[in-house]
CHARMM internal coordinates of N, CA and C (Angstrom, degrees):
IC EDIT
DIST 1 N 1 CA 1.4512
DIST 1 CA 1 C 1.5293
ANGL 1 N 1 CA 1 C 108.80
DIST 1 C 2 N 1.3203
ANGL 1 CA 1 C 2 N 115.91
DIHE 1 N 1 CA 1 C 2 N 130.88
DIST 2 N 2 CA 1.4616
ANGL 1 C 2 N 2 CA 121.16
DIHE 1 CA 1 C 2 N 2 CA -178.12
DIST 2 CA 2 C 1.5227
ANGL 2 N 2 CA 2 C 109.73
DIHE 1 C 2 N 2 CA 2 C -125.75
DIST 2 C 3 N 1.3375
ANGL 2 CA 2 C 3 N 115.05
DIHE 2 N 2 CA 2 C 3 N 160.92
DIST 3 N 3 CA 1.4561
ANGL 2 C 3 N 3 CA 121.29
DIHE 2 CA 2 C 3 N 3 CA 177.70
DIST 3 CA 3 C 1.5194
ANGL 3 N 3 CA 3 C 109.41
DIHE 2 C 3 N 3 CA 3 C -117.74
DIST 3 C 4 N 1.3245
ANGL 3 CA 3 C 4 N 115.32
DIHE 3 N 3 CA 3 C 4 N 132.76
DIST 4 N 4 CA 1.4584
ANGL 3 C 4 N 4 CA 122.49
DIHE 3 CA 3 C 4 N 4 CA -179.43
DIST 4 CA 4 C 1.5182
ANGL 4 N 4 CA 4 C 109.54
DIHE 3 C 4 N 4 CA 4 C -123.98
DIST 4 C 5 N 1.3352
ANGL 4 CA 4 C 5 N 116.41
DIHE 4 N 4 CA 4 C 5 N 160.23
DIST 5 N 5 CA 1.4622
ANGL 4 C 5 N 5 CA 120.60
DIHE 4 CA 4 C 5 N 5 CA 179.49
DIST 5 CA 5 C 1.5177
ANGL 5 N 5 CA 5 C 110.33
DIHE 4 C 5 N 5 CA 5 C -124.86
DIST 5 C 6 N 1.3366
ANGL 5 CA 5 C 6 N 114.66
DIHE 5 N 5 CA 5 C 6 N 146.89
DIST 6 N 6 CA 1.4567
ANGL 5 C 6 N 6 CA 122.11
DIHE 5 CA 5 C 6 N 6 CA 177.78
DIST 6 CA 6 C 1.5214
ANGL 6 N 6 CA 6 C 107.98
DIHE 5 C 6 N 6 CA 6 C -137.57
DIST 6 C 7 N 1.3343
ANGL 6 CA 6 C 7 N 116.73
DIHE 6 N 6 CA 6 C 7 N 123.45
DIST 7 N 7 CA 1.4656
ANGL 6 C 7 N 7 CA 121.75
DIHE 6 CA 6 C 7 N 7 CA 178.71
DIST 7 CA 7 C 1.5245
ANGL 7 N 7 CA 7 C 108.43
DIHE 6 C 7 N 7 CA 7 C -103.24
DIST 7 C 8 N 1.3316
ANGL 7 CA 7 C 8 N 115.76
DIHE 7 N 7 CA 7 C 8 N 110.63
DIST 8 N 8 CA 1.4641
ANGL 7 C 8 N 8 CA 120.41
DIHE 7 CA 7 C 8 N 8 CA 177.35
DIST 8 CA 8 C 1.5323
ANGL 8 N 8 CA 8 C 110.33
DIHE 7 C 8 N 8 CA 8 C -118.90
DIST 8 C 9 N 1.3250
ANGL 8 CA 8 C 9 N 115.75
DIHE 8 N 8 CA 8 C 9 N 28.96
DIST 9 N 9 CA 1.4669
ANGL 8 C 9 N 9 CA 120.31
DIHE 8 CA 8 C 9 N 9 CA -177.44
DIST 9 CA 9 C 1.5259
ANGL 9 N 9 CA 9 C 112.67
DIHE 8 C 9 N 9 CA 9 C -65.42
DIST 9 C 10 N 1.3177
ANGL 9 CA 9 C 10 N 117.77
DIHE 9 N 9 CA 9 C 10 N -21.92
DIST 10 N 10 CA 1.4649
ANGL 9 C 10 N 10 CA 120.15
DIHE 9 CA 9 C 10 N 10 CA -179.57
DIST 10 CA 10 C 1.5321
ANGL 10 N 10 CA 10 C 112.60
DIHE 9 C 10 N 10 CA 10 C -100.36
DIST 10 C 11 N 1.3281
ANGL 10 CA 10 C 11 N 116.51
DIHE 10 N 10 CA 10 C 11 N 2.89
DIST 11 N 11 CA 1.4705
ANGL 10 C 11 N 11 CA 121.49
DIHE 10 CA 10 C 11 N 11 CA -179.31
DIST 11 CA 11 C 1.5274
ANGL 11 N 11 CA 11 C 110.78
DIHE 10 C 11 N 11 CA 11 C -93.18
DIST 11 C 12 N 1.3241
ANGL 11 CA 11 C 12 N 114.89
DIHE 11 N 11 CA 11 C 12 N 160.24
DIST 12 N 12 CA 1.4661
ANGL 11 C 12 N 12 CA 121.97
DIHE 11 CA 11 C 12 N 12 CA 177.89
DIST 12 CA 12 C 1.5213
ANGL 12 N 12 CA 12 C 109.05
DIHE 11 C 12 N 12 CA 12 C -123.22
DIST 12 C 13 N 1.3240
ANGL 12 CA 12 C 13 N 116.94
DIHE 12 N 12 CA 12 C 13 N 153.65
DIST 13 N 13 CA 1.4645
ANGL 12 C 13 N 13 CA 121.46
DIHE 12 CA 12 C 13 N 13 CA 176.82
DIST 13 CA 13 C 1.5230
ANGL 13 N 13 CA 13 C 109.27
DIHE 12 C 13 N 13 CA 13 C -62.37
DIST 13 C 14 N 1.3127
ANGL 13 CA 13 C 14 N 120.05
DIHE 13 N 13 CA 13 C 14 N 141.08
DIST 14 N 14 CA 1.4714
ANGL 13 C 14 N 14 CA 126.35
DIHE 13 CA 13 C 14 N 14 CA 7.16
DIST 14 CA 14 C 1.5255
ANGL 14 N 14 CA 14 C 113.91
DIHE 13 C 14 N 14 CA 14 C -91.10
DIST 14 C 15 N 1.3309
ANGL 14 CA 14 C 15 N 118.28
DIHE 14 N 14 CA 14 C 15 N 4.07
DIST 15 N 15 CA 1.4708
ANGL 14 C 15 N 15 CA 120.62
DIHE 14 CA 14 C 15 N 15 CA -177.91
DIST 15 CA 15 C 1.5211
ANGL 15 N 15 CA 15 C 112.44
DIHE 14 C 15 N 15 CA 15 C -63.64
DIST 15 C 16 N 1.3283
ANGL 15 CA 15 C 16 N 118.28
DIHE 15 N 15 CA 15 C 16 N -25.80
DIST 16 N 16 CA 1.4649
ANGL 15 C 16 N 16 CA 119.66
DIHE 15 CA 15 C 16 N 16 CA 179.77
DIST 16 CA 16 C 1.5249
ANGL 16 N 16 CA 16 C 110.10
DIHE 15 C 16 N 16 CA 16 C -60.57
DIST 16 C 17 N 1.3256
ANGL 16 CA 16 C 17 N 117.09
DIHE 16 N 16 CA 16 C 17 N -46.50
DIST 17 N 17 CA 1.4636
ANGL 16 C 17 N 17 CA 119.03
DIHE 16 CA 16 C 17 N 17 CA 179.99
DIST 17 CA 17 C 1.5210
ANGL 17 N 17 CA 17 C 111.17
DIHE 16 C 17 N 17 CA 17 C -73.93
DIST 17 C 18 N 1.3311
ANGL 17 CA 17 C 18 N 117.76
DIHE 17 N 17 CA 17 C 18 N -38.13
DIST 18 N 18 CA 1.4693
ANGL 17 C 18 N 18 CA 121.05
DIHE 17 CA 17 C 18 N 18 CA -179.71
DIST 18 CA 18 C 1.5292
ANGL 18 N 18 CA 18 C 109.75
DIHE 17 C 18 N 18 CA 18 C -57.98
DIST 18 C 19 N 1.3334
ANGL 18 CA 18 C 19 N 116.73
DIHE 18 N 18 CA 18 C 19 N -48.30
DIST 19 N 19 CA 1.4756
ANGL 18 C 19 N 19 CA 120.18
DIHE 18 CA 18 C 19 N 19 CA -179.77
DIST 19 CA 19 C 1.5259
ANGL 19 N 19 CA 19 C 111.18
DIHE 18 C 19 N 19 CA 19 C -65.49
DIST 19 C 20 N 1.3415
ANGL 19 CA 19 C 20 N 117.01
DIHE 19 N 19 CA 19 C 20 N -38.08
DIST 20 N 20 CA 1.4680
ANGL 19 C 20 N 20 CA 120.71
DIHE 19 CA 19 C 20 N 20 CA 177.83
DIST 20 CA 20 C 1.5283
ANGL 20 N 20 CA 20 C 110.04
DIHE 19 C 20 N 20 CA 20 C -63.77
DIST 20 C 21 N 1.3215
ANGL 20 CA 20 C 21 N 116.95
DIHE 20 N 20 CA 20 C 21 N -45.10
DIST 21 N 21 CA 1.4687
ANGL 20 C 21 N 21 CA 120.99
DIHE 20 CA 20 C 21 N 21 CA -178.95
DIST 21 CA 21 C 1.5288
ANGL 21 N 21 CA 21 C 111.18
DIHE 20 C 21 N 21 CA 21 C -63.63
DIST 21 C 22 N 1.3327
ANGL 21 CA 21 C 22 N 117.56
DIHE 21 N 21 CA 21 C 22 N -41.64
DIST 22 N 22 CA 1.4713
ANGL 21 C 22 N 22 CA 121.56
DIHE 21 CA 21 C 22 N 22 CA 178.32
DIST 22 CA 22 C 1.5291
ANGL 22 N 22 CA 22 C 110.05
DIHE 21 C 22 N 22 CA 22 C -60.81
DIST 22 C 23 N 1.3292
ANGL 22 CA 22 C 23 N 116.25
DIHE 22 N 22 CA 22 C 23 N -43.73
DIST 23 N 23 CA 1.4659
ANGL 22 C 23 N 23 CA 120.62
DIHE 22 CA 22 C 23 N 23 CA -179.23
DIST 23 CA 23 C 1.5297
ANGL 23 N 23 CA 23 C 110.52
DIHE 22 C 23 N 23 CA 23 C -66.53
DIST 23 C 24 N 1.3341
ANGL 23 CA 23 C 24 N 117.42
DIHE 23 N 23 CA 23 C 24 N -42.93
DIST 24 N 24 CA 1.4680
ANGL 23 C 24 N 24 CA 120.90
DIHE 23 CA 23 C 24 N 24 CA 178.92
DIST 24 CA 24 C 1.5307
ANGL 24 N 24 CA 24 C 111.00
DIHE 23 C 24 N 24 CA 24 C -61.83
DIST 24 C 25 N 1.3179
ANGL 24 CA 24 C 25 N 117.30
DIHE 24 N 24 CA 24 C 25 N -35.20
DIST 25 N 25 CA 1.4709
ANGL 24 C 25 N 25 CA 121.13
DIHE 24 CA 24 C 25 N 25 CA -179.32
DIST 25 CA 25 C 1.5231
ANGL 25 N 25 CA 25 C 111.65
DIHE 24 C 25 N 25 CA 25 C -63.57
DIST 25 C 26 N 1.3270
ANGL 25 CA 25 C 26 N 117.69
DIHE 25 N 25 CA 25 C 26 N -26.09
DIST 26 N 26 CA 1.4645
ANGL 25 C 26 N 26 CA 122.24
DIHE 25 CA 25 C 26 N 26 CA -178.86
DIST 26 CA 26 C 1.5301
ANGL 26 N 26 CA 26 C 111.93
DIHE 25 C 26 N 26 CA 26 C -78.91
DIST 26 C 27 N 1.3301
ANGL 26 CA 26 C 27 N 117.03
DIHE 26 N 26 CA 26 C 27 N -18.68
DIST 27 N 27 CA 1.4634
ANGL 26 C 27 N 27 CA 120.95
DIHE 26 CA 26 C 27 N 27 CA -173.13
DIST 27 CA 27 C 1.5236
ANGL 27 N 27 CA 27 C 112.11
DIHE 26 C 27 N 27 CA 27 C -84.26
DIST 27 C 28 N 1.3340
ANGL 27 CA 27 C 28 N 114.53
DIHE 27 N 27 CA 27 C 28 N 159.79
DIST 28 N 28 CA 1.4552
ANGL 27 C 28 N 28 CA 121.46
DIHE 27 CA 27 C 28 N 28 CA 174.11
DIST 28 CA 28 C 1.5267
ANGL 28 N 28 CA 28 C 108.40
DIHE 27 C 28 N 28 CA 28 C -87.09
DIST 28 C 29 N 1.3261
ANGL 28 CA 28 C 29 N 115.60
DIHE 28 N 28 CA 28 C 29 N 157.70
DIST 29 N 29 CA 1.4610
ANGL 28 C 29 N 29 CA 120.97
DIHE 28 CA 28 C 29 N 29 CA 177.51
DIST 29 CA 29 C 1.5314
ANGL 29 N 29 CA 29 C 109.61
DIHE 28 C 29 N 29 CA 29 C -55.72
DIST 29 C 30 N 1.3261
ANGL 29 CA 29 C 30 N 117.38
DIHE 29 N 29 CA 29 C 30 N 130.98
DIST 30 N 30 CA 1.4587
ANGL 29 C 30 N 30 CA 121.81
DIHE 29 CA 29 C 30 N 30 CA 179.70
DIST 30 CA 30 C 1.5144
ANGL 30 N 30 CA 30 C 113.84
DIHE 29 C 30 N 30 CA 30 C 95.75
DIST 30 C 31 N 1.3431
ANGL 30 CA 30 C 31 N 117.55
DIHE 30 N 30 CA 30 C 31 N -17.61
DIST 31 N 31 CA 1.4665
ANGL 30 C 31 N 31 CA 120.42
DIHE 30 CA 30 C 31 N 31 CA 178.20
DIST 31 CA 31 C 1.5242
ANGL 31 N 31 CA 31 C 110.55
DIHE 30 C 31 N 31 CA 31 C -65.86
DIST 31 C 32 N 1.3309
ANGL 31 CA 31 C 32 N 114.94
DIHE 31 N 31 CA 31 C 32 N 159.00
DIST 32 N 32 CA 1.4668
ANGL 31 C 32 N 32 CA 122.77
DIHE 31 CA 31 C 32 N 32 CA -177.88
DIST 32 CA 32 C 1.5229
ANGL 32 N 32 CA 32 C 108.87
DIHE 31 C 32 N 32 CA 32 C -113.96
DIST 32 C 33 N 1.3398
ANGL 32 CA 32 C 33 N 115.35
DIHE 32 N 32 CA 32 C 33 N 138.77
DIST 33 N 33 CA 1.4600
ANGL 32 C 33 N 33 CA 121.48
DIHE 32 CA 32 C 33 N 33 CA 174.37
DIST 33 CA 33 C 1.5224
ANGL 33 N 33 CA 33 C 108.39
DIHE 32 C 33 N 33 CA 33 C -122.77
DIST 33 C 34 N 1.3384
ANGL 33 CA 33 C 34 N 115.76
DIHE 33 N 33 CA 33 C 34 N 120.87
DIST 34 N 34 CA 1.4573
ANGL 33 C 34 N 34 CA 121.53
DIHE 33 CA 33 C 34 N 34 CA 175.65
DIST 34 CA 34 C 1.5273
ANGL 34 N 34 CA 34 C 107.52
DIHE 33 C 34 N 34 CA 34 C -96.98
DIST 34 C 35 N 1.3240
ANGL 34 CA 34 C 35 N 115.65
DIHE 34 N 34 CA 34 C 35 N 114.33
DIST 35 N 35 CA 1.4600
ANGL 34 C 35 N 35 CA 121.45
DIHE 34 CA 34 C 35 N 35 CA -176.52
DIST 35 CA 35 C 1.5312
ANGL 35 N 35 CA 35 C 108.94
DIHE 34 C 35 N 35 CA 35 C -105.25
DIST 35 C 36 N 1.3216
ANGL 35 CA 35 C 36 N 115.86
DIHE 35 N 35 CA 35 C 36 N 122.29
DIST 36 N 36 CA 1.4681
ANGL 35 C 36 N 36 CA 120.98
DIHE 35 CA 35 C 36 N 36 CA 177.23
DIST 36 CA 36 C 1.5168
ANGL 36 N 36 CA 36 C 108.01
DIHE 35 C 36 N 36 CA 36 C -98.09
DIST 36 C 37 N 1.3468
ANGL 36 CA 36 C 37 N 116.15
DIHE 36 N 36 CA 36 C 37 N 123.69
DIST 37 N 37 CA 1.4561
ANGL 36 C 37 N 37 CA 121.04
DIHE 36 CA 36 C 37 N 37 CA -176.57
DIST 37 CA 37 C 1.5255
ANGL 37 N 37 CA 37 C 110.46
DIHE 36 C 37 N 37 CA 37 C -145.94
DIST 37 C 38 N 1.3325
ANGL 37 CA 37 C 38 N 116.12
DIHE 37 N 37 CA 37 C 38 N 172.32
DIST 38 N 38 CA 1.4559
ANGL 37 C 38 N 38 CA 121.14
DIHE 37 CA 37 C 38 N 38 CA -178.09
DIST 38 CA 38 C 1.5291
ANGL 38 N 38 CA 38 C 110.67
DIHE 37 C 38 N 38 CA 38 C -98.23
DIST 38 C 39 N 1.3346
ANGL 38 CA 38 C 39 N 114.85
DIHE 38 N 38 CA 38 C 39 N 165.14
DIST 39 N 39 CA 1.4618
ANGL 38 C 39 N 39 CA 121.26
DIHE 38 CA 38 C 39 N 39 CA 177.43
DIST 39 CA 39 C 1.5214
ANGL 39 N 39 CA 39 C 110.35
DIHE 38 C 39 N 39 CA 39 C -65.15
DIST 39 C 40 N 1.3100
ANGL 39 CA 39 C 40 N 115.85
DIHE 39 N 39 CA 39 C 40 N 166.79
DIST 40 N 40 CA 1.4556
ANGL 39 C 40 N 40 CA 120.93
DIHE 39 CA 39 C 40 N 40 CA 178.97
DIST 40 CA 40 C 1.5205
ANGL 40 N 40 CA 40 C 111.08
DIHE 39 C 40 N 40 CA 40 C 96.10
DIST 40 C 41 N 1.3322
ANGL 40 CA 40 C 41 N 115.27
DIHE 40 N 40 CA 40 C 41 N -142.47
DIST 41 N 41 CA 1.4624
ANGL 40 C 41 N 41 CA 120.59
DIHE 40 CA 40 C 41 N 41 CA -176.40
DIST 41 CA 41 C 1.5307
ANGL 41 N 41 CA 41 C 113.97
DIHE 40 C 41 N 41 CA 41 C -53.88
DIST 41 C 42 N 1.3557
ANGL 41 CA 41 C 42 N 119.22
DIHE 41 N 41 CA 41 C 42 N -47.90
DIST 42 N 42 CA 1.4714
ANGL 41 C 42 N 42 CA 117.95
DIHE 41 CA 41 C 42 N 42 CA -179.56
DIST 42 CA 42 C 1.5380
ANGL 42 N 42 CA 42 C 112.77
DIHE 41 C 42 N 42 CA 42 C -58.51
DIST 42 C 43 N 1.3261
ANGL 42 CA 42 C 43 N 117.03
DIHE 42 N 42 CA 42 C 43 N -42.72
DIST 43 N 43 CA 1.4686
ANGL 42 C 43 N 43 CA 120.61
DIHE 42 CA 42 C 43 N 43 CA -178.62
DIST 43 CA 43 C 1.5280
ANGL 43 N 43 CA 43 C 111.39
DIHE 42 C 43 N 43 CA 43 C -68.35
DIST 43 C 44 N 1.3142
ANGL 43 CA 43 C 44 N 117.03
DIHE 43 N 43 CA 43 C 44 N -30.46
DIST 44 N 44 CA 1.4697
ANGL 43 C 44 N 44 CA 120.59
DIHE 43 CA 43 C 44 N 44 CA 177.53
DIST 44 CA 44 C 1.5304
ANGL 44 N 44 CA 44 C 111.25
DIHE 43 C 44 N 44 CA 44 C -78.91
DIST 44 C 45 N 1.3339
ANGL 44 CA 44 C 45 N 116.12
DIHE 44 N 44 CA 44 C 45 N -44.82
DIST 45 N 45 CA 1.4662
ANGL 44 C 45 N 45 CA 120.68
DIHE 44 CA 44 C 45 N 45 CA -170.95
DIST 45 CA 45 C 1.5239
ANGL 45 N 45 CA 45 C 115.84
DIHE 44 C 45 N 45 CA 45 C -81.41
DIST 45 C 46 N 1.3318
ANGL 45 CA 45 C 46 N 118.34
DIHE 45 N 45 CA 45 C 46 N -41.28
DIST 46 N 46 CA 1.4728
ANGL 45 C 46 N 46 CA 119.84
DIHE 45 CA 45 C 46 N 46 CA -175.07
DIST 46 CA 46 C 1.5307
ANGL 46 N 46 CA 46 C 111.41
DIHE 45 C 46 N 46 CA 46 C -62.39
DIST 46 C 47 N 1.3383
ANGL 46 CA 46 C 47 N 120.74
DIHE 46 N 46 CA 46 C 47 N -50.87
DIST 47 N 47 CA 1.4732
ANGL 46 C 47 N 47 CA 118.44
DIHE 46 CA 46 C 47 N 47 CA 179.01
DIST 47 CA 47 C 1.5313
ANGL 47 N 47 CA 47 C 113.01
DIHE 46 C 47 N 47 CA 47 C -62.13
DIST 47 C 48 N 1.3151
ANGL 47 CA 47 C 48 N 116.87
DIHE 47 N 47 CA 47 C 48 N -42.11
DIST 48 N 48 CA 1.4693
ANGL 47 C 48 N 48 CA 120.79
DIHE 47 CA 47 C 48 N 48 CA -178.95
DIST 48 CA 48 C 1.5249
ANGL 48 N 48 CA 48 C 110.93
DIHE 47 C 48 N 48 CA 48 C -63.76
DIST 48 C 49 N 1.3111
ANGL 48 CA 48 C 49 N 116.70
DIHE 48 N 48 CA 48 C 49 N -48.29
DIST 49 N 49 CA 1.4636
ANGL 48 C 49 N 49 CA 121.11
DIHE 48 CA 48 C 49 N 49 CA -176.22
DIST 49 CA 49 C 1.5254
ANGL 49 N 49 CA 49 C 112.08
DIHE 48 C 49 N 49 CA 49 C -69.23
DIST 49 C 50 N 1.3254
ANGL 49 CA 49 C 50 N 117.73
DIHE 49 N 49 CA 49 C 50 N -38.91
DIST 50 N 50 CA 1.4759
ANGL 49 C 50 N 50 CA 118.53
DIHE 49 CA 49 C 50 N 50 CA 178.39
DIST 50 CA 50 C 1.5220
ANGL 50 N 50 CA 50 C 110.59
DIHE 49 C 50 N 50 CA 50 C -65.91
DIST 50 C 51 N 1.3254
ANGL 50 CA 50 C 51 N 117.62
DIHE 50 N 50 CA 50 C 51 N -36.38
DIST 51 N 51 CA 1.4638
ANGL 50 C 51 N 51 CA 121.03
DIHE 50 CA 50 C 51 N 51 CA 176.60
DIST 51 CA 51 C 1.5312
ANGL 51 N 51 CA 51 C 109.86
DIHE 50 C 51 N 51 CA 51 C -64.37
DIST 51 C 52 N 1.3348
ANGL 51 CA 51 C 52 N 116.30
DIHE 51 N 51 CA 51 C 52 N -43.24
DIST 52 N 52 CA 1.4674
ANGL 51 C 52 N 52 CA 120.15
DIHE 51 CA 51 C 52 N 52 CA 178.31
DIST 52 CA 52 C 1.5292
ANGL 52 N 52 CA 52 C 111.29
DIHE 51 C 52 N 52 CA 52 C -62.04
DIST 52 C 53 N 1.3312
ANGL 52 CA 52 C 53 N 117.55
DIHE 52 N 52 CA 52 C 53 N -28.54
DIST 53 N 53 CA 1.4663
ANGL 52 C 53 N 53 CA 122.39
DIHE 52 CA 52 C 53 N 53 CA -179.56
DIST 53 CA 53 C 1.5376
ANGL 53 N 53 CA 53 C 111.96
DIHE 52 C 53 N 53 CA 53 C -83.85
DIST 53 C 54 N 1.3342
ANGL 53 CA 53 C 54 N 117.55
DIHE 53 N 53 CA 53 C 54 N -1.11
DIST 54 N 54 CA 1.4552
ANGL 53 C 54 N 54 CA 120.51
DIHE 53 CA 53 C 54 N 54 CA 175.72
DIST 54 CA 54 C 1.5193
ANGL 54 N 54 CA 54 C 115.93
DIHE 53 C 54 N 54 CA 54 C 99.62
DIST 54 C 55 N 1.3338
ANGL 54 CA 54 C 55 N 117.37
DIHE 54 N 54 CA 54 C 55 N 5.27
DIST 55 N 55 CA 1.4682
ANGL 54 C 55 N 55 CA 120.82
DIHE 54 CA 54 C 55 N 55 CA 176.97
DIST 55 CA 55 C 1.5263
ANGL 55 N 55 CA 55 C 109.45
DIHE 54 C 55 N 55 CA 55 C -89.31
DIST 55 C 56 N 1.3202
ANGL 55 CA 55 C 56 N 117.05
DIHE 55 N 55 CA 55 C 56 N 164.39
DIST 56 N 56 CA 1.4584
ANGL 55 C 56 N 56 CA 121.89
DIHE 55 CA 55 C 56 N 56 CA -179.22
DIST 56 CA 56 C 1.5166
ANGL 56 N 56 CA 56 C 110.23
DIHE 55 C 56 N 56 CA 56 C -109.29
DIST 56 C 57 N 1.3338
ANGL 56 CA 56 C 57 N 115.66
DIHE 56 N 56 CA 56 C 57 N 121.70
DIST 57 N 57 CA 1.4586
ANGL 56 C 57 N 57 CA 120.47
DIHE 56 CA 56 C 57 N 57 CA 174.65
DIST 57 CA 57 C 1.5252
ANGL 57 N 57 CA 57 C 106.29
DIHE 56 C 57 N 57 CA 57 C -86.18
DIST 57 C 58 N 1.3265
ANGL 57 CA 57 C 58 N 115.56
DIHE 57 N 57 CA 57 C 58 N 111.70
DIST 58 N 58 CA 1.4619
ANGL 57 C 58 N 58 CA 121.62
DIHE 57 CA 57 C 58 N 58 CA -177.12
DIST 58 CA 58 C 1.5246
ANGL 58 N 58 CA 58 C 110.76
DIHE 57 C 58 N 58 CA 58 C -78.94
DIST 58 C 59 N 1.3326
ANGL 58 CA 58 C 59 N 116.34
DIHE 58 N 58 CA 58 C 59 N -37.45
DIST 59 N 59 CA 1.4557
ANGL 58 C 59 N 59 CA 118.67
DIHE 58 CA 58 C 59 N 59 CA -178.62
DIST 59 CA 59 C 1.5166
ANGL 59 N 59 CA 59 C 112.45
DIHE 58 C 59 N 59 CA 59 C -171.04
DIST 59 C 60 N 1.3293
ANGL 59 CA 59 C 60 N 113.52
DIHE 59 N 59 CA 59 C 60 N 160.36
DIST 60 N 60 CA 1.4590
ANGL 59 C 60 N 60 CA 121.48
DIHE 59 CA 59 C 60 N 60 CA 175.37
DIST 60 CA 60 C 1.5157
ANGL 60 N 60 CA 60 C 106.37
DIHE 59 C 60 N 60 CA 60 C -132.19
DIST 60 C 61 N 1.3299
ANGL 60 CA 60 C 61 N 116.66
DIHE 60 N 60 CA 60 C 61 N 126.51
DIST 61 N 61 CA 1.4597
ANGL 60 C 61 N 61 CA 118.61
DIHE 60 CA 60 C 61 N 61 CA 179.12
DIST 61 CA 61 C 1.5190
ANGL 61 N 61 CA 61 C 111.60
DIHE 60 C 61 N 61 CA 61 C -136.58
DIST 61 C 62 N 1.3182
ANGL 61 CA 61 C 62 N 114.47
DIHE 61 N 61 CA 61 C 62 N 147.64
DIST 62 N 62 CA 1.4532
ANGL 61 C 62 N 62 CA 121.94
DIHE 61 CA 61 C 62 N 62 CA 178.20
DIST 62 CA 62 C 1.5216
ANGL 62 N 62 CA 62 C 107.15
DIHE 61 C 62 N 62 CA 62 C -79.25
DIST 62 C 63 N 1.3412
ANGL 62 CA 62 C 63 N 117.20
DIHE 62 N 62 CA 62 C 63 N 127.23
DIST 63 N 63 CA 1.4555
ANGL 62 C 63 N 63 CA 121.24
DIHE 62 CA 62 C 63 N 63 CA -177.45
DIST 63 CA 63 C 1.5263
ANGL 63 N 63 CA 63 C 110.46
DIHE 62 C 63 N 63 CA 63 C -97.52
DIST 63 C 64 N 1.3385
ANGL 63 CA 63 C 64 N 116.82
DIHE 63 N 63 CA 63 C 64 N -56.42
DIST 64 N 64 CA 1.4572
ANGL 63 C 64 N 64 CA 121.79
DIHE 63 CA 63 C 64 N 64 CA 177.46
DIST 64 CA 64 C 1.5224
ANGL 64 N 64 CA 64 C 108.53
DIHE 63 C 64 N 64 CA 64 C -164.71
DIST 64 C 65 N 1.3100
ANGL 64 CA 64 C 65 N 116.53
DIHE 64 N 64 CA 64 C 65 N 153.18
DIST 65 N 65 CA 1.4613
ANGL 64 C 65 N 65 CA 122.92
DIHE 64 CA 64 C 65 N 65 CA -179.51
DIST 65 CA 65 C 1.5217
ANGL 65 N 65 CA 65 C 110.40
DIHE 64 C 65 N 65 CA 65 C 39.31
DIST 65 C 66 N 1.3254
ANGL 65 CA 65 C 66 N 118.09
DIHE 65 N 65 CA 65 C 66 N -117.01
DIST 66 N 66 CA 1.4686
ANGL 65 C 66 N 66 CA 119.91
DIHE 65 CA 65 C 66 N 66 CA -178.76
DIST 66 CA 66 C 1.5309
ANGL 66 N 66 CA 66 C 112.18
DIHE 65 C 66 N 66 CA 66 C -104.76
DIST 66 C 67 N 1.3232
ANGL 66 CA 66 C 67 N 117.24
DIHE 66 N 66 CA 66 C 67 N 21.23
DIST 67 N 67 CA 1.4713
ANGL 66 C 67 N 67 CA 121.45
DIHE 66 CA 66 C 67 N 67 CA -179.10
DIST 67 CA 67 C 1.5244
ANGL 67 N 67 CA 67 C 110.60
DIHE 66 C 67 N 67 CA 67 C -102.20
DIST 67 C 68 N 1.3353
ANGL 67 CA 67 C 68 N 114.52
DIHE 67 N 67 CA 67 C 68 N 134.82
DIST 68 N 68 CA 1.4609
ANGL 67 C 68 N 68 CA 121.85
DIHE 67 CA 67 C 68 N 68 CA -179.98
DIST 68 CA 68 C 1.5205
ANGL 68 N 68 CA 68 C 109.62
DIHE 67 C 68 N 68 CA 68 C -125.82
DIST 68 C 69 N 1.3330
ANGL 68 CA 68 C 69 N 115.31
DIHE 68 N 68 CA 68 C 69 N 158.08
DIST 69 N 69 CA 1.4646
ANGL 68 C 69 N 69 CA 121.23
DIHE 68 CA 68 C 69 N 69 CA 175.45
DIST 69 CA 69 C 1.5153
ANGL 69 N 69 CA 69 C 107.54
DIHE 68 C 69 N 69 CA 69 C -116.46
DIST 69 C 70 N 1.3304
ANGL 69 CA 69 C 70 N 115.48
DIHE 69 N 69 CA 69 C 70 N 124.12
DIST 70 N 70 CA 1.4564
ANGL 69 C 70 N 70 CA 122.04
DIHE 69 CA 69 C 70 N 70 CA 175.62
DIST 70 CA 70 C 1.5190
ANGL 70 N 70 CA 70 C 106.63
DIHE 69 C 70 N 70 CA 70 C -107.36
DIST 70 C 71 N 1.3271
ANGL 70 CA 70 C 71 N 116.71
DIHE 70 N 70 CA 70 C 71 N 121.25
DIST 71 N 71 CA 1.4591
ANGL 70 C 71 N 71 CA 121.97
DIHE 70 CA 70 C 71 N 71 CA -179.07
DIST 71 CA 71 C 1.5300
ANGL 71 N 71 CA 71 C 108.38
DIHE 70 C 71 N 71 CA 71 C -100.26
DIST 71 C 72 N 1.3257
ANGL 71 CA 71 C 72 N 114.89
DIHE 71 N 71 CA 71 C 72 N 121.34
DIST 72 N 72 CA 1.4730
ANGL 71 C 72 N 72 CA 121.74
DIHE 71 CA 71 C 72 N 72 CA -174.35
DIST 72 CA 72 C 1.5306
ANGL 72 N 72 CA 72 C 109.02
DIHE 71 C 72 N 72 CA 72 C -122.81
DIST 72 C 73 N 1.3217
ANGL 72 CA 72 C 73 N 116.26
DIHE 72 N 72 CA 72 C 73 N 135.44
DIST 73 N 73 CA 1.4692
ANGL 72 C 73 N 73 CA 120.44
DIHE 72 CA 72 C 73 N 73 CA 175.30
DIST 73 CA 73 C 1.5202
ANGL 73 N 73 CA 73 C 108.99
DIHE 72 C 73 N 73 CA 73 C -109.14
DIST 73 C 74 N 1.3276
ANGL 73 CA 73 C 74 N 114.19
DIHE 73 N 73 CA 73 C 74 N 133.50
DIST 74 N 74 CA 1.4710
ANGL 73 C 74 N 74 CA 119.39
DIHE 73 CA 73 C 74 N 74 CA 178.79
DIST 74 CA 74 C 1.5085
ANGL 74 N 74 CA 74 C 109.01
DIHE 73 C 74 N 74 CA 74 C -79.64
END
COOR INIT
IC SEED 1 N 1 CA 1 C
IC BUILD
């Protein structure tokens, strides 16, 4: 099991989820993806949509200013 990071803080919806989904597709079952994103639509949509796609959102934490880290397990 490995942990990977994806910074989508400069992306806008729907590209935030598209890039997250592409990255998750590269991972092996059980791997972890830490996604760094901004408040608003990305923070609302990425966790919800990844859960709907069958992935597990392990946690969401505030990192700094308006940036959050969403930890997702494949």
